[in-house]
N, C-alpha and C positions, 0 to 999 in steps of 0.2 A: 504493500500500500504506500503510495507516494506521500512524502511529508508535506504538511501544510506550511507554506511560506509565512513566516512571522518576522517581526523586527529583530528577533533573536538569532535566526538562522540564515539571514541574508548577508552575503559578503559585502562589506562597505567599500571594497576596492573596485570590483566590477559589477556588483549587484547580482551575482550568480548565487548558487545555493551552497551553504556550508554543510559538510558532512558531520557525523557524530564526533569526529576528532577536531572539528572546527577548522577544517581545511577546505578551501573553495574548490568545488568540482569543475569550475570554469577556468579561473586564472591560477589555480593550485597554490595560492598564497594562504598562509595561516591567518586567522582573524587577529587583528591588532586591537586589543582591548585597553590600550593605554588611555588613561583618563584625559579628558579634554581640559583646556585651561579653565580656571574657575569662573571667568566671566563669559565663557562660551557655552552654548547649549551642549549638554553631554551627547556623545555618540549614541546612536540608536534611539534618540528622542523621536517620538512621532507627533508631528504638529497637525492640528485640525483633523485628527483621525485619518490622515492621508499621506503625509510627507515624512519619510524616514531620513533623519539627519545623518550624514556620513562624517564630514569634517568641515572646518572653516577653510575657505579658499583665500580669504583676505579680510582686512578690516580697515576702516578709516575713522575719521573723527565722529561720524554720525551713524555708523552701522557696521554690521558684520555680515559677510556673505558666505553661505554654506553650500556645499555640494549635497544634493538630496536625491531621493528616489521617490517617484510618485507611485504609491502602492496601488492606486486605482487604475492608472493608465499604463503602468509598467514602463516608465521612461525616466531618464535623468532630468533634473531641473536644478536651477540655482535659486536659493532663497535668501533674500536680503532682510535682515532684522534691524529694526530701528533700535540702536543702542549708542546714544551720544556719550562718548568717552568723557569721564570726569563729572558727568551730570547724574548718572544712574549707577546702580549696583545690581548684581544678581544675588538673590537670597541663597545662601549656602544650601546645597542638597535640594535645590528647587529651580524651576525654570523661570520663576517670577522675576520681573524687572521692576525695581523701585527707584524713585527719585531720591537722591542722597541728602538733599537739604531743601528747606523751604525757599531759600534764595534761588535755587535752580529750577523751581517748579514752573514758573512762567516760561522761561527759555526752553525747557524741555518739552512742554506742551505745545509751544509754537513750532518747534522742530518736528514733533509728531504730526501736527497738522500738515506741514509741508511734505512730510514723508507720505502721508495718505493722499495728498494732492498729486504727488508724483505718480502713485499707483493709478489714480483715476485718469490722469492724462495719458499714461501709457496704455491703459485699457481701451481708450478711445481710438488709438492709432496702431493697433496690432495688425500683423499680417501684411505689412508693407515690406518690399524686398530689402530696403536699406535701413530699416529701423528695428531695434530690439523689441520683442513682443513680451507682454505680460500675460501669464496664464490665469493668475488668481491673486487676490489679496484679502487679508483677513486680520482681525485683532485677536490677540491671545497673550497670556502671561504678562498682562499690564503694558504691552507694547503692540507693535504692528509688524506685519510681514508682507513682502511682495514676492510672489513666485514668478520667476522669469524663465525664459528660454535658456538652454544650456548649449554651449559650443566649445570646441577646441579652437583656440586661435591666439593671435598676438595683436597688439595695438599697432596702428600705423606708425607711431613713434618708434616702437621696437623694431618694426620691419625696416624703417629708414636706417636705424643704427646698424642693422645687419648688412645693409647695402652700402655701408661706408659713410653714413651721415647725411646723404642726400640722394634723391632719385630724379629721373628725368621728368620734364613737364608732361610729356605724353603719358608716362606711366601713372603719375599722380592723377591726371584727368581721367584715365581709365578707371582707376580705383575709386575716385570720388563720385563718378557720375550716378551710380544707383542711390547714393546718399542724397545728392542734390535733387534728383527726380522724386524721391520719396518725401523730401522736405517740402516740396511744392504742395503736396497733399496736407501735410502738417500745417503749413502756413495758411492754407485755405480754410482750415478749421479755427483760424484766429489764434494759433499757438506758436510760440517761438521757443527755441531750445535754450539759448543764452549761454551755452558752455561748450561750444564746438571747438575741438582741438584734436591733434593726432593722438592724444591720450585716450580720447573717447570714441575713436573710430577703430573698429576691429576687423581684421582679415582672418577668415576661418580657413581650415585645412581644405575646405571645398571651394576656396576662392570666392566665397560670399563676402560682402563688405557690409558692416552694420554700424550704425550710430547708436551709442548707448548713453546712459546716465542723464536722464531727464529731470534730475533733482532740482535744477535751476529753472526749469521751464515755467513759463507764465503765459497768461492771456496777453495778447498785444494790447498796449494801453492807448488805443486809438481815441479814447474819450479824454485823454490828458491826465488821468488819475496817476498817482505815484506808484512806482514799483520798487520793491526792495532792491538794495544794491548787492547783487550777486554777480561775480565776474571772475574770469581767469586772466591774471595780468599778462599783458603781451598780446592776447587774443581778443580782448574786449574793446569795442568801439567807445568813443567818448561819451555817448549817451548812457552807457551802462554805469558810468561813474556818478550820475546824477539821479536823485530820487524822482525827479519830474522829467527826466530825459525821455523823449518820445521814442519808444522801442517798437520794432516791427520786423518784417522779413529782412530789411536792410541791416538789422543788428546781427543776424545770423550770417548774412552775406559778407560782412566785414570779417567775422571769425573764419569763415571758409576761405576768404582771400588770404588771411594770415597763415592759415594751415597750408595752402598751396605754396605761398612764398617760403615758408619754413622748410617744406619738403624739398623744394628745388634749389634752395640756396644754402640750407643748413644753418640759417641765421634767422632770428626774429627781427622784424622791423622795430623802430622805436615805438614806445607805448603811445597809444592814441592821445592820451591826456597831455603828453609832452609835445606831440605834433601840433596841437592846437596853438602853441606859442611859437614854435619854430619847427617846420617840417623838414627833417633831414633824411627822410627815407631814400634809400638807394635802390634803383631799379634792378630787378633780377638779372638782366643782361650784364649789368656792371659787376655782378658777382660771378660772372662767367657761367650763368645758367643758360642752357640751350632752350630758347623760347622764341617763337615767331613774334614779329611786331604786333600782329593782330591780337595774339594771346596776351602779350605784355600790356597792351593798351586796355584790354578787358580786365586783366588782373589789377592794374593800377586804379581803374574806375571802382572796382569792388573795395579797394583799400583807401578810398577817399576819406579824409578825416571827418567831414561832416556828412550826415546821412542824405541830405538833399543832393549831394554830388555823386552818390553811389547808385548802383542799380536798385530799383525799388522792389523788384521781385526776382525770384530765381529763374523764371522763364527767360528774362532779359539777360541774366548772367550766363546762362547756358548757351544762348544764341551767340553771345559775345565770345565765349571761350571755345565753343565747339563748332560754331558756324552752322548749327542746325537747331531745329525746335526740339524741346524735351519730349520724350515719349509720354503718352498718356498712361498714368499709373493709377490703379484703383486697388482697394483691398481685395485680396483673393483673385486678382485679375489674370494671373498667369498659371498655366498648368505646371505641376512639378516636373523637373527634368532629372535625368540620371545624375546622381552625385559623382563628383570627381573623386576617385579612390587611388591611394598610393599603391604602386606595384610591389613594393618591397616590405613595407611595414605599416602599422596603423597610422603613423604620423607622416610618412613620406620621407624617403631618403634619396631617391634618384629620379628615374623617369616617372611620369604620371599618366594614367590612362583613365578614360571614362568606362562605364560599365559595358559599353559595346566594343571596348578594346581599341578605340581610336585615340591617338596621342593628343594630349592637352598641353597648352602653352605653360612653360615653367617661368614666365616672367616674374610672378610672385614666388619668391624663394620657398621651396617645400619646407614645412615646419618639422623640425626634428625634436629637440628637447625644449619644451616651453611650458610656461605656467598655464594651467587651464583657466579660462576666463568665462564668467557667467553669461549664458544665453541658451538656444534650443536644439533639440534633436527630433522634432516632429516634422512630417512632410510639409513642405512649403515651397513657394516659388523660388527658384534659384536663378540669379541673374545670368546674363550671357557670359560665355567663357571669355578670357582675356583676348584670345585670337579674334573672336568676333567683334569685340569692342575696338581692338586695335585697327582691324580692317575698316570699321565704320569711321573711325577718326581719320584714317588715311584717305578714304573716299571723300569725306567732307573737305579735307584740306585740298584735294585735287580739284573738287568743284569750285572752291574759293579761288584757286589759282586760275582756273579756266575763265571764271567770271571777271577776274582782274585783267586777264590778257585781252578778253573781248572788249572790256571798257577802254583799255588803252588803245586798241585798234580803232575804236569809234572816235 
C-alpha cells in the first residue's frame, strides 16, 4: 500500500518522497532536519493548510522569502513573508509574529498595508509574459504572505557581470522588450512600478525575462495627490524625489532608460536630482558603447531630466528604440511553447536545444551555478527565442535603412 504524502515524509530538496530511512527516493539525499534560524519559519511548517515551507531563499529589510511546495497543486512556489527587521519578533516555538514595541506599531502596520497592497497589485496583473505573477495571498501568524511564481534564474545585473560588466545595445533591447511590452498593459491599468533596475529584472534558464518586486508600485497620481517617496538612487527620475512630483509611465521610462544605459556602458548616469542643476550626462557612444544614432537619440529622450521632455508612454519609447510598434499583449494571450531545456544538465552547461531537438541561441549565457530566485513553474506563455527576437530587430533596422536611403534619393 503506497504511503500517504504528508509534511513529514516529503523531501525538502526536490519534493520527492522520503523512505523509512528518511532518504529521498528521487534525489537520494538524506533529509536535512537542521533547525531553521529563530526568526525564520521552521522547516516543514504548513501555511494556510496548503504550502509546505522548505527553506529561506533570502531576506531583506521588510520580508523573508521561502522556497515552498504547494500541496494542492503539487508544484514549487516562493512565499514572501512580511517580517520588517528590527520592528517585529517571532514568538519562540511559535510561528506568530509580534511587534516588539509600541513605538514600532504604527510603522509596522503601515508597512503591512503596503505589503498587502503589493499583493493586490500583482494579483491584478498576473499572466503577462514579462511580469512576475502572484498565485495567492493571505494573512496568518499576525502577518501576511504573498505566494509567487517560482523560477530558476539570475538578475540582469548578475548576467551583465558574467558578461564582463556590460552587454551590447542589441542584446539588452532583446532582453528588455517583453518587459516593456508587458509594462504597457500595467500602465494602462493606471499602475507604475517605480523601482525598475537590473536588480529587479530576471532571466530564467528558459530565456524568459521577468520584472519583479512591485513593492514600490503605486497608482499614477494623475489627480496631483502626493505619493510616498520610494526610489532607487541612480535609477529614479527627479519627480520621485518629491512628494507632489507628478508620476506616471514617464517615471518608469526614465528607470528603463537608466537600466539600458547601465547595461551598455557599465556606468550609471549622474543622479537625476543632480542633473537638475547641472546636467553632465555623457552619451553612451562617448563611453564606446556600440549604438546607432537613432537608438542613442531615443535613449537620451527617455533619460531627459524633466518628464515633459521624455516619452510619455512606452509605445513611443518602443517605436523610438526598435523602429516598430509594440506587439499587442493581453493576459493569457499566447499559447504555451516548448520550454528550452539544457542538453547536459538541469541548469545548462553547453549547447541548448528545444524539446523538438532544434538548436536555440546561446546569446544569454547558460546558467550553471546560481542562486534560485523566486517566481513560477506552471505552464504559461513563453516569449520568443533570442534568435527570433534578434532577427526581428535586424529586419527592423534594415527597413529603417531602406526608408532613409529612399528619403535621401527623393
